[in-house]
ZADO-1210 file (C-alpha; in nm, 4 decimals, padded with zeros to 6 digits):
<atoms>
<atom x="00.0094" y="00.0051" z="-00.0159" code="MET" pos="1"/>
<atom x="00.2941" y="00.2274" z="-00.0673" code="GLN" pos="2"/>
<atom x="00.1228" y="00.3928" z="-00.3861" code="ASN" pos="3"/>
<atom x="-00.1517" y="00.6396" z="-00.2948" code="GLU" pos="4"/>
<atom x="-00.5178" y="00.4723" z="-00.3034" code="VAL" pos="5"/>
<atom x="-00.7732" y="00.6260" z="-00.4872" code="THR" pos="6"/>
<atom x="-01.1102" y="00.7681" z="-00.2970" code="GLU" pos="7"/>
<atom x="-01.3186" y="00.4695" z="-00.4964" code="HIS" pos="8"/>
<atom x="-01.0388" y="00.2002" z="-00.3452" code="GLN" pos="9"/>
<atom x="-01.0511" y="00.3432" z="-00.0032" code="LEU" pos="10"/>
<atom x="-01.4271" y="00.2733" z="00.0171" code="GLU" pos="11"/>
<atom x="-01.3537" y="-00.1197" z="-00.0154" code="SER" pos="12"/>
<atom x="-01.0974" y="-00.1154" z="00.2421" code="LEU" pos="13"/>
<atom x="-01.1538" y="-00.2106" z="00.6089" code="ASP" pos="14"/>
<atom x="-01.0866" y="-00.0003" z="00.9033" code="ASP" pos="15"/>
<atom x="-00.7447" y="-00.1407" z="00.9554" code="GLU" pos="16"/>
<atom x="-00.6356" y="-00.0854" z="00.6009" code="GLU" pos="17"/>
<atom x="-00.7821" y="00.2790" z="00.6211" code="LEU" pos="18"/>
<atom x="-00.5631" y="00.3438" z="00.9249" code="MET" pos="19"/>
<atom x="-00.2683" y="00.2201" z="00.7514" code="ALA" pos="20"/>
<atom x="-00.3210" y="00.4521" z="00.4601" code="CYS" pos="21"/>
<atom x="-00.3686" y="00.7371" z="00.6841" code="TYR" pos="22"/>
<atom x="-00.0437" y="00.6555" z="00.8703" code="GLN" pos="23"/>
<atom x="00.1534" y="00.6652" z="00.5164" code="GLN" pos="24"/>
<atom x="-00.0088" y="01.0244" z="00.4547" code="GLY" pos="25"/>
<atom x="-00.3431" y="01.0001" z="00.2958" code="GLN" pos="26"/>
<atom x="-00.5845" y="01.2278" z="00.4721" code="PRO" pos="27"/>
<atom x="-00.8782" y="01.1099" z="00.2763" code="ALA" pos="28"/>
<atom x="-00.8520" y="00.7491" z="00.4635" code="ALA" pos="29"/>
<atom x="-00.9061" y="00.9282" z="00.8219" code="PHE" pos="30"/>
<atom x="-01.1976" y="01.1043" z="00.6531" code="ASP" pos="31"/>
<atom x="-01.3426" y="00.7873" z="00.5585" code="MET" pos="32"/>
<atom x="-01.2806" y="00.6295" z="00.8827" code="LEU" pos="33"/>
<atom x="-01.4525" y="00.9371" z="01.0667" code="TYR" pos="34"/>
<atom x="-01.7677" y="00.9170" z="00.8477" code="HIS" pos="35"/>
<atom x="-01.7902" y="00.5340" z="00.9244" code="ARG" pos="36"/>
<atom x="-01.8041" y="00.5673" z="01.2989" code="HIS" pos="37"/>
<atom x="-01.9297" y="00.9081" z="01.3560" code="LYS" pos="38"/>
<atom x="-02.2700" y="00.8152" z="01.4381" code="GLY" pos="39"/>
<atom x="-02.2255" y="00.5499" z="01.6810" code="PRO" pos="40"/>
<atom x="-01.9469" y="00.7239" z="01.8478" code="LEU" pos="41"/>
<atom x="-02.1227" y="01.0405" z="01.9059" code="TYR" pos="42"/>
<atom x="-02.4411" y="00.8859" z="02.0499" code="ARG" pos="43"/>
<atom x="-02.2077" y="00.6752" z="02.2801" code="TYR" pos="44"/>
<atom x="-02.1098" y="01.0016" z="02.4544" code="PHE" pos="45"/>
<atom x="-02.4567" y="01.1642" z="02.3993" code="LEU" pos="46"/>
<atom x="-02.6411" y="00.9023" z="02.6194" code="ARG" pos="47"/>
<atom x="-02.4039" y="00.9517" z="02.8977" code="GLN" pos="48"/>
<atom x="-02.3940" y="01.3089" z="02.9093" code="CYS" pos="49"/>
<atom x="-02.6397" y="01.5864" z="03.0221" code="ARG" pos="50"/>
<atom x="-02.5948" y="01.8212" z="02.7091" code="GLU" pos="51"/>
<atom x="-02.5314" y="01.7959" z="02.3168" code="LYS" pos="52"/>
<atom x="-02.2478" y="02.0594" z="02.3610" code="SER" pos="53"/>
<atom x="-02.0846" y="01.8309" z="02.6061" code="LEU" pos="54"/>
<atom x="-02.1307" y="01.5039" z="02.3980" code="ALA" pos="55"/>
<atom x="-01.9958" y="01.7060" z="02.0962" code="GLU" pos="56"/>
<atom x="-01.6875" y="01.8319" z="02.2832" code="ASP" pos="57"/>
<atom x="-01.5966" y="01.4924" z="02.4006" code="LEU" pos="58"/>
<atom x="-01.6539" y="01.3259" z="02.0567" code="TYR" pos="59"/>
<atom x="-01.4254" y="01.5877" z="01.8870" code="GLN" pos="60"/>
<atom x="-01.1495" y="01.5277" z="02.1545" code="ASP" pos="61"/>
<atom x="-01.1473" y="01.1546" z="02.0848" code="VAL" pos="62"/>
<atom x="-01.0892" y="01.2224" z="01.7385" code="TRP" pos="63"/>
<atom x="-00.8185" y="01.4747" z="01.8088" code="SER" pos="64"/>
<atom x="-00.6579" y="01.1760" z="02.0295" code="ARG" pos="65"/>
<atom x="-00.7019" y="00.9535" z="01.7302" code="VAL" pos="66"/>
<atom x="-00.4959" y="01.1663" z="01.5260" code="ILE" pos="67"/>
<atom x="-00.2364" y="01.2431" z="01.7791" code="LYS" pos="68"/>
<atom x="-00.2091" y="00.8621" z="01.8444" code="ALA" pos="69"/>
<atom x="-00.2170" y="00.7117" z="01.5059" code="SER" pos="70"/>
<atom x="00.1321" y="00.6778" z="01.4584" code="GLU" pos="71"/>
<atom x="00.1441" y="00.4375" z="01.7402" code="GLY" pos="72"/>
<atom x="-00.1549" y="00.2305" z="01.6101" code="TYR" pos="73"/>
<atom x="-00.0650" y="-00.1253" z="01.4977" code="GLN" pos="74"/>
<atom x="-00.2787" y="-00.2748" z="01.2160" code="PRO" pos="75"/>
<atom x="-00.2922" y="-00.6011" z="01.4017" code="SER" pos="76"/>
<atom x="-00.5287" y="-00.4228" z="01.6477" code="ALA" pos="77"/>
<atom x="-00.9003" y="-00.4067" z="01.5518" code="LYS" pos="78"/>
<atom x="-00.9660" y="-00.0312" z="01.4810" code="PHE" pos="79"/>
<atom x="-01.3067" y="-00.0142" z="01.6413" code="THR" pos="80"/>
<atom x="-01.1765" y="-00.1781" z="01.9655" code="THR" pos="81"/>
<atom x="-00.8727" y="00.0849" z="01.9672" code="TRP" pos="82"/>
<atom x="-01.1202" y="00.3736" z="01.8975" code="LEU" pos="83"/>
<atom x="-01.3803" y="00.2820" z="02.1734" code="TYR" pos="84"/>
<atom x="-01.0935" y="00.2351" z="02.4109" code="ARG" pos="85"/>
<atom x="-00.9881" y="00.5856" z="02.3756" code="ILE" pos="86"/>
<atom x="-01.3559" y="00.7135" z="02.3924" code="ALA" pos="87"/>
<atom x="-01.4062" y="00.4939" z="02.7116" code="TYR" pos="88"/>
<atom x="-01.0836" y="00.6321" z="02.8621" code="ASN" pos="89"/>
<atom x="-01.2031" y="00.9881" z="02.8007" code="ARG" pos="90"/>
<atom x="-01.5419" y="00.9153" z="02.9461" code="MET" pos="91"/>
<atom x="-01.3640" y="00.7925" z="03.2489" code="VAL" pos="92"/>
<atom x="-01.1641" y="01.0928" z="03.2654" code="ASP" pos="93"/>
<atom x="-01.4723" y="01.3247" z="03.2506" code="HIS" pos="94"/>
<atom x="-01.6332" y="01.3966" z="03.5961" code="SER" pos="95"/>
<atom x="-01.8409" y="01.1175" z="03.7449" code="ARG" pos="96"/>
<atom x="-02.0434" y="01.3494" z="03.9419" code="THR" pos="97"/>
<atom x="-02.2502" y="01.4281" z="03.6651" code="LEU" pos="98"/>
<atom x="-02.5840" y="01.2354" z="03.6540" code="LYS" pos="99"/>
<atom x="-02.6029" y="01.0719" z="03.3226" code="THR" pos="100"/>
<atom x="-02.8880" y="00.9792" z="03.0918" code="ALA" pos="101"/>
<atom x="-03.1088" y="01.2425" z="03.1982" code="ASN" pos="102"/>
<atom x="-03.1394" y="01.3818" z="02.8531" code="LYS" pos="103"/>
<atom x="-03.1404" y="01.1356" z="02.5654" code="PHE" pos="104"/>
<atom x="-03.2247" y="01.2613" z="02.2099" code="ASN" pos="105"/>
<atom x="-03.1244" y="00.9555" z="01.9846" code="SER" pos="106"/>
<atom x="-03.4010" y="00.8231" z="01.7358" code="PRO" pos="107"/>
<atom x="-03.2594" y="00.4692" z="01.8473" code="ALA" pos="108"/>
<atom x="-03.4074" y="00.4726" z="02.2079" code="GLN" pos="109"/>
<atom x="-03.7268" y="00.2738" z="02.1151" code="GLU" pos="110"/>
<atom x="-03.5003" y="-00.0191" z="01.9946" code="ASP" pos="111"/>
<atom x="-03.2950" y="00.0031" z="02.3019" code="MET" pos="112"/>
<atom x="-03.6250" y="-00.0127" z="02.5053" code="VAL" pos="113"/>
<atom x="-03.7435" y="-00.3298" z="02.3214" code="GLU" pos="114"/>
<atom x="-03.4079" y="-00.4571" z="02.4016" code="THR" pos="115"/>
<atom x="-03.4157" y="-00.4177" z="02.7666" code="VAL" pos="116"/>
<atom x="-03.7867" y="-00.5089" z="02.8508" code="ILE" pos="117"/>
<atom x="-03.8041" y="-00.7712" z="02.5917" code="ALA" pos="118"/>
<atom x="-03.7886" y="-01.0562" z="02.8656" code="GLU" pos="119"/>
<atom x="-04.0726" y="-01.0883" z="03.1126" code="GLY" pos="120"/>
<atom x="-04.3015" y="-00.8342" z="02.9659" code="GLN" pos="121"/>
<atom x="-04.6351" y="-00.9160" z="02.7497" code="ASP" pos="122"/>
<atom x="-04.7109" y="-00.7666" z="02.4211" code="PRO" pos="123"/>
<atom x="-04.9377" y="-00.4757" z="02.5477" code="GLN" pos="124"/>
<atom x="-04.6941" y="-00.3645" z="02.7888" code="GLN" pos="125"/>
<atom x="-04.4294" y="-00.3541" z="02.5272" code="GLN" pos="126"/>
<atom x="-04.6459" y="-00.1395" z="02.3170" code="SER" pos="127"/>
<atom x="-04.6206" y="00.1499" z="02.5948" code="GLU" pos="128"/>
<atom x="-04.3111" y="00.2639" z="02.4308" code="GLN" pos="129"/>
<atom x="-04.3387" y="00.6308" z="02.5273" code="ALA" pos="130"/>
<atom x="-04.3925" y="00.5661" z="02.8886" code="GLN" pos="131"/>
<atom x="-04.1361" y="00.3072" z="02.9149" code="GLN" pos="132"/>
<atom x="-03.8785" y="00.5296" z="02.7473" code="LEU" pos="133"/>
<atom x="-03.9191" y="00.7785" z="03.0253" code="GLY" pos="134"/>
<atom x="-03.8647" y="00.4733" z="03.2695" code="TYR" pos="135"/>
<atom x="-03.5668" y="00.3763" z="03.0813" code="LEU" pos="136"/>
<atom x="-03.4016" y="00.7205" z="03.1190" code="LYS" pos="137"/>
<atom x="-03.4690" y="00.7494" z="03.4667" code="LEU" pos="138"/>
<atom x="-03.3629" y="00.3672" z="03.5376" code="CYS" pos="139"/>
<atom x="-03.0257" y="00.4274" z="03.3278" code="LEU" pos="140"/>
<atom x="-02.9499" y="00.7217" z="03.5331" code="SER" pos="141"/>
<atom x="-02.9602" y="00.5048" z="03.8363" code="LEU" pos="142"/>
<atom x="-02.7017" y="00.2563" z="03.7223" code="LEU" pos="143"/>
<atom x="-02.3571" y="00.2533" z="03.8684" code="PRO" pos="144"/>
<atom x="-02.1284" y="00.4001" z="03.6268" code="PRO" pos="145"/>
<atom x="-01.9322" y="00.0689" z="03.5448" code="LYS" pos="146"/>
<atom x="-02.2451" y="-00.1003" z="03.4526" code="GLN" pos="147"/>
<atom x="-02.3610" y="00.1827" z="03.2464" code="LEU" pos="148"/>
<atom x="-02.0534" y="00.1850" z="03.0624" code="ASP" pos="149"/>
<atom x="-02.0494" y="-00.1736" z="02.9470" code="VAL" pos="150"/>
<atom x="-02.4346" y="-00.1451" z="02.8762" code="PHE" pos="151"/>
<atom x="-02.3631" y="00.1502" z="02.6507" code="MET" pos="152"/>
<atom x="-02.0700" y="-00.0121" z="02.4666" code="LEU" pos="153"/>
<atom x="-02.3000" y="-00.3241" z="02.3896" code="LYS" pos="154"/>
<atom x="-02.6219" y="-00.1421" z="02.2990" code="GLU" pos="155"/>
<atom x="-02.4629" y="00.1649" z="02.1096" code="GLU" pos="156"/>
<atom x="-02.1466" y="00.0113" z="02.0021" code="GLY" pos="157"/>
<atom x="-02.2563" y="-00.3274" z="01.9371" code="GLY" pos="158"/>
<atom x="-01.9636" y="-00.5088" z="02.0952" code="PHE" pos="159"/>
<atom x="-01.9595" y="-00.8289" z="02.2420" code="SER" pos="160"/>
<atom x="-01.8447" y="-00.9049" z="02.5571" code="ALA" pos="161"/>
<atom x="-01.5294" y="-01.0349" z="02.4659" code="ALA" pos="162"/>
<atom x="-01.4467" y="-00.6906" z="02.2677" code="MET" pos="163"/>
<atom x="-01.5931" y="-00.4851" z="02.5542" code="ILE" pos="164"/>
<atom x="-01.3362" y="-00.6791" z="02.7904" code="ALA" pos="165"/>
<atom x="-01.0436" y="-00.5565" z="02.5445" code="GLU" pos="166"/>
<atom x="-01.1922" y="-00.2109" z="02.5622" code="ILE" pos="167"/>
<atom x="-01.2421" y="-00.1625" z="02.9246" code="VAL" pos="168"/>
<atom x="-00.9296" y="-00.3795" z="03.0044" code="GLU" pos="169"/>
<atom x="-01.0892" y="-00.6194" z="03.2466" code="VAL" pos="170"/>
<atom x="-01.1820" y="-00.9738" z="03.2291" code="SER" pos="171"/>
<atom x="-01.4633" y="-01.1031" z="03.0173" code="GLN" pos="172"/>
<atom x="-01.6287" y="-01.2617" z="03.3054" code="GLU" pos="173"/>
<atom x="-01.6446" y="-00.9236" z="03.4702" code="ALA" pos="174"/>
<atom x="-01.8000" y="-00.7805" z="03.1721" code="ILE" pos="175"/>
<atom x="-02.0497" y="-01.0579" z="03.1592" code="LYS" pos="176"/>
<atom x="-02.1269" y="-00.9974" z="03.5284" code="SER" pos="177"/>
<atom x="-02.1647" y="-00.6017" z="03.4588" code="ARG" pos="178"/>
<atom x="-02.4104" y="-00.6680" z="03.1661" code="LEU" pos="179"/>
<atom x="-02.6013" y="-00.9041" z="03.3517" code="ARG" pos="180"/>
<atom x="-02.6734" y="-00.6772" z="03.6688" code="TYR" pos="181"/>
<atom x="-02.7260" y="-00.3872" z="03.4120" code="SER" pos="182"/>
<atom x="-03.0345" y="-00.5550" z="03.2501" code="TYR" pos="183"/>
<atom x="-03.1480" y="-00.6971" z="03.5528" code="GLN" pos="184"/>
<atom x="-03.1665" y="-00.3731" z="03.7593" code="LYS" pos="185"/>
<atom x="-03.2891" y="-00.1779" z="03.4342" code="LEU" pos="186"/>
<atom x="-03.5805" y="-00.4316" z="03.3899" code="ARG" pos="187"/>
<atom x="-03.6473" y="-00.4460" z="03.7563" code="GLU" pos="188"/>
<atom x="-03.6227" y="-00.0430" z="03.7853" code="CYS" pos="189"/>
<atom x="-03.8901" y="-00.0119" z="03.4882" code="ILE" pos="190"/>
<atom x="-04.1239" y="-00.2692" z="03.6156" code="ALA" pos="191"/>
<atom x="-04.1273" y="-00.0996" z="03.9500" code="GLY" pos="192"/>
<atom x="-04.1997" y="00.2365" z="03.7973" code="LYS" pos="193"/>
<atom x="-04.4702" y="00.0857" z="03.5916" code="MET" pos="194"/>
<atom x="-04.6259" y="-00.0744" z="03.8750" code="GLN" pos="195"/>
<atom x="-04.6302" y="00.2431" z="04.0665" code="GLU" pos="196"/>
<atom x="-04.7977" y="00.4155" z="03.7821" code="ALA" pos="197"/>
<atom x="-05.0617" y="00.1438" z="03.7744" code="ALA" pos="198"/>
<atom x="-05.1199" y="00.1678" z="04.1343" code="ASP" pos="199"/>
<atom x="-05.1683" y="00.5660" z="04.1205" code="GLU" pos="200"/>
<atom x="-05.4385" y="00.4947" z="03.8299" code="ARG" pos="201"/>
</atoms>
């Protein structure tokens, strides 16, 4: 890949090959990576922050760090894992005193509701998306930070437990445990809020 790759050829390359092209001085390769990952990466921050402006700042900072760290990137490492490790570490650096998940603005929230409540809920309850979304926002804000982190990596990033373990740099069993507890707590919390609402009617 010593010769410059055309824009059309760049589209067919995987992330690791694009990163190699960028390391060899092709800025168009970075642009391609940016556009491939901008949506999920931005939503990863948005769902954990109070404000869009804060999510945008964290998001842009991650891409700045990608540029600065690009020389040290090894093609043997999966780019998405490397990228989200930078994002995860940036989120960890950010103040944990902020209450997260109070203001979500992603159109994919309904999909997340369906994932969380899929077990143990009848079809009629599953149809109450607007109410459940409100409960999900509240219940997510009550999750411990470590459980919220892995939940977001799975739901927004689409990562497996093994990949999350690489990103967070803890054991796969620990990730599975955090995911299990996060889903359990969310289901219990949402069910509790729904019962409270039913009792008030």
